[in-house]
N, C-alpha and C positions, 0 to 999 in steps of 0.2 A: 502492500501499498504506500502511496504517498503520503508527505506528511500531512498533508491537506486533508486526508482519511483519517489518520492517525488523531488529530487534530478534533475531528469530526466524533470520533467514537470514543474519544478518551474524555471528552471535555475539557480538555488543556489548549490555552491558546497559542497558537503556532508559535507567537514569539515567545511563549517561556519554553515549549519544546524547544525552541532555537539556545534559550539561555540552559539549559539544561544540557543539550549536549556540547554546550561551549564547556560547561563544569564536568562534565565527565560524571553525570549523574544520569545520562540516556547514552549507551554504545552508541556509534556512528551507524548509520545505516548502509546500507550496500549501495555502491556506486553506479549510477546507472547514464550520468553523461556527467559533466565538469560543474552542475548547477543543480543536479538531480542526484534524489538516491532514493531507496526502496526500503521501507520498513516491514519489521514483518509481525505476529501476535506475542512474539516475546519484547519487541518493545513496546507493545497494549499492557501490557502486564506489568513493565518494569513501570512506567511509566502512569499506571494509574496506584502502582505502591508508591511513588513518589509524592502524589496527590496526597492519597491518603495518610501518611506521611506529614506532609506540611500542612497539608488547611484541616485536616480532621483532627489527628495528632499535635500540630500547633508542632512538631520536632524542627529545629535550627539545621539548615546545608548542611555545615561542619556533623551535625552527628546522623542525619538523613546518610551521609559520602559513607559513616563506620558503618552504618547498619548493613549500605550496600554491600561492604567489601563483605559482610559478616555470608549476606546471602548468596554471593558468589563462591563463596567459601564452602567448597564441596563433602572436604573434608571435617566440617563442623556438624555434627550431629545434632539433629532435630531439636532434641531439649538445649543444648546451649546454643542455640540460634534461637529460639523461645526466649531463653534467659537474656540474650543480648537484649531483644526486644524490650521486652519488658523494665532492667536496667536502665537503658536508655530513654523511657518513656517515664519512669519514677527518677531522673538524676534531679531535676529541678525542685521537687517537694522533699526530698531526703536534706536539700540544704549541701552544707561547708562537712567534706568525708573527713576532715580530720580533725582527730584527738576521740575520747570517748564520749556518747551522749550519756545525759547524764542520769535518762532510764534506760540504760545500756543493760544495766543487769537485771533488772525487772524482764524487759524484752528476754532476755537467755532462759528469765527460768521458766516465763510463755513459753517459749518454743519449743524446750526440754521436754514441758509436760506434753506437750500437743503431738510428741515425737515427730514432728514435720523434718525432712530435709531440706535446709534452706540455705543458701549458700551463705559465711562470715563476708562476704563481700558486696550481699544485696542489697541495697539504698534502702530498702523499703525497714528494714532492720532498725536504722537511724528514724526516718522517717513515722514508723511507728514511737521510735523511744521520743521523739520530739513531742508529738503529742499527747502522751499518756504526762509529760513533764507540763505541758502544759494545763491540761486538767488538772494536775497535781496544785499547780501556782494555782487556779480557780475554787481549788475545794470538793472538786467532784469528782475524785481520782477512781477508777473502779475497782472492785474486789475481781481477785484473780476468778473466782466464780461465774459473772460474767462474763469477764474476757473469754473465758473457753465458750461460752454459749454462742459471744458472738463471732468467734474464732472457726466454730462448726459452722454456723453457716456460710461463713469465709469460703470454708472448704466444699461445702454444696454446691457453692457460686461456679469456684473453681472447677470442679469436675465436669459441671455444663458447660462451661468453658474450652476445656481439653477436649472433650467427647466430641465437638464440635470441628475437631480438624482432623484431615485428610491425611496420612504419612506421607502420600503416595501424589500427591496436588503439587503444582510446581513452588520451590519454595517462595516466590514472589507473591503467590497466593497465600499460602501459610502468615507469612507477615504479617500481609495485609490484614488478615483475619484478627488475628492477635492485635496488631495496632486500633484495630475498629474495636474489637472486643475489650482493651484495658482504658478504651478513651470515652467511647459514646455508649457503648453499653455499662460502663459505671455511669457514666451521665442518667441512663434511664433506670437502675440499679437504686441511685440515691432521688432520684425523685418519686419510682415507686414507694421507698421506705416513707418519705413524707407523707406521700398518702395516706400512708397505711397508718401511720400514726395519728393522723387526722379521724380515720375512721375509728381506731381504736379508742383516739380522746372521747369521740362523739357516742361511743356504746358505754363507755366507761364514766368520761368525767363531765360530759355534760347534761346540765339541769340535776346535776350531785347535792347541791347546796337545798335544793328545791324539794328534791325526794327527801331530806334530811327533816327539814322542816316540817313535811306532812308525817311523816314517820315520827315526830317529834311532837308533832300536836295529836296523832293516833293515839298516843300512850298518856298524853296524858288528862288528867282527872276532869277538868273543864269537857274533856270531847266524850268523856262514858258518862256526865250525869244526864240523867234525861233532862227532854226538851235542850240538850246542847247543839 
């Protein structure tokens, strides 16, 4: 296909495609003349991946390039490739990697109790530690039992995420899927959680004061008196 068709099928402007070609984010097409080139389905997959990473996940181009290097490294097994995606997406949230987070020991105890196999280099260890530290400062530190229940819910969601991966699919497609799962599905899950909180609140807290007043009134002597 020509670059115009590549643009139409991918939804990426021609000018942006040319920029990606110059930056090495997209491999050059097969030259058909001095000014024309032919592009393949592989170019389309790579372009869709770059678009998902930059437009959906908000990954800077420098990190996109590192991810693409991992995609092209066929010696890197799928588990490590997915880890590269996760760690790239979590880098900003984790913050500075230097030093030990104040809640690092608590995170280690939590992971040990869960028996999760998580790399010591995972940026989400730091991100979780920072979140727990902030909650501690505000006086809302969750107890270990509550954290374990949240962890169980997270593990169930992770099983659904990984179950959607086709090990035989092109690596670009797998990385694109994980980038979408780690961003859009995470946002969707947060929205569903907030709506669920509203539902549970409506069922358990809405009108609670009025119900208590009614129960109190029913139990009062005046309510039981004749003619009351």
